[in-house]
N, C-alpha and C positions, 0 to 999 in steps of 0.2 A: 541275408548273408552280408557280411562285411569283411573287409581286409583287416588283419591285425598285424601289429608290429612283430617281426620275427624275434623269438627269444634269443638270448645270448647263451650259448652252451658253456658249461663248466669244463674244466680240464679233462674230465673223463667221459664226456658226452659227445653226441653227434647232433647235427641239425638236419632235420628231414623236411623236405618240401612235400606236403601232403597233396596227393593228386586225387584220391578218392577216400571216402569214409562211409561207414554205415550210420544211419540215424534211425533209431528205433521209434516205435509208437510211444514208448515211455518218454523219450526225449521231447517229442512234440507235445505230449500232454503236460509235462512239467512246465514247459515254456509258455503254453497257452492258458494254463490254470482253468481248464474246463472240467472241473470236478463238481460233484454235488457239494452244496454249501457246508455240510457237516464235515467234509474232508478238506474243503478249500480253506476254511478258517484256520485250522492248526498248521497247515502247510504254509499258508501266507504268513502267519505269525513267525514261523521259523525262518523264512526267507527274508523277512524284514530285519531280523536280528543278525542273521548270518547270510551273506551272499554266497552263491555257489563258488567253490574254489576254481573250477574250470569253466570259463565262459564259452568254450567251444564245444558244440554238441558232437555226439558220436562216441562210439566205444572201440571200433576197429578202424584201422587205416592202412593205406598202401601209398607208397611214395618213393622218393629218391633222396639219397644222402647228398646234401649240398655243402656241408662243412664237417670236417673231422678234427677234433682237438688232439693235442699231442699224445695223451695217455691212451688213446684208443688204437688198438692193433687189428681188430676184427673187421673193420669196415674201411672203405675208401670212397672218395667222392665219386658219385655216379652209380653206386650200388643201389639196386632196387630192393626195397624192404617192405615187410608187412609187420603189423604189431597191434597192440591193444593199449588203451589208456588205463590209468589206475582208477 
């Protein structure tokens, strides 16, 4: 695990401090590349060409809103939220 720089939210977004998230077996397998060689070679070839878009593992999260941009009306700083990644 490593700390990452917080993203800068756009005018219609909120910034959430993630307090917990789920990491599935698939996340661990993809990161470790412990596949049979006949699967490993094509997957490794794809990752050499294209790096994963999202460097943070996990699909679901829970956390707290820490910044609300001007166009957002549904949330305020301190709201507890849950969600999923794309």
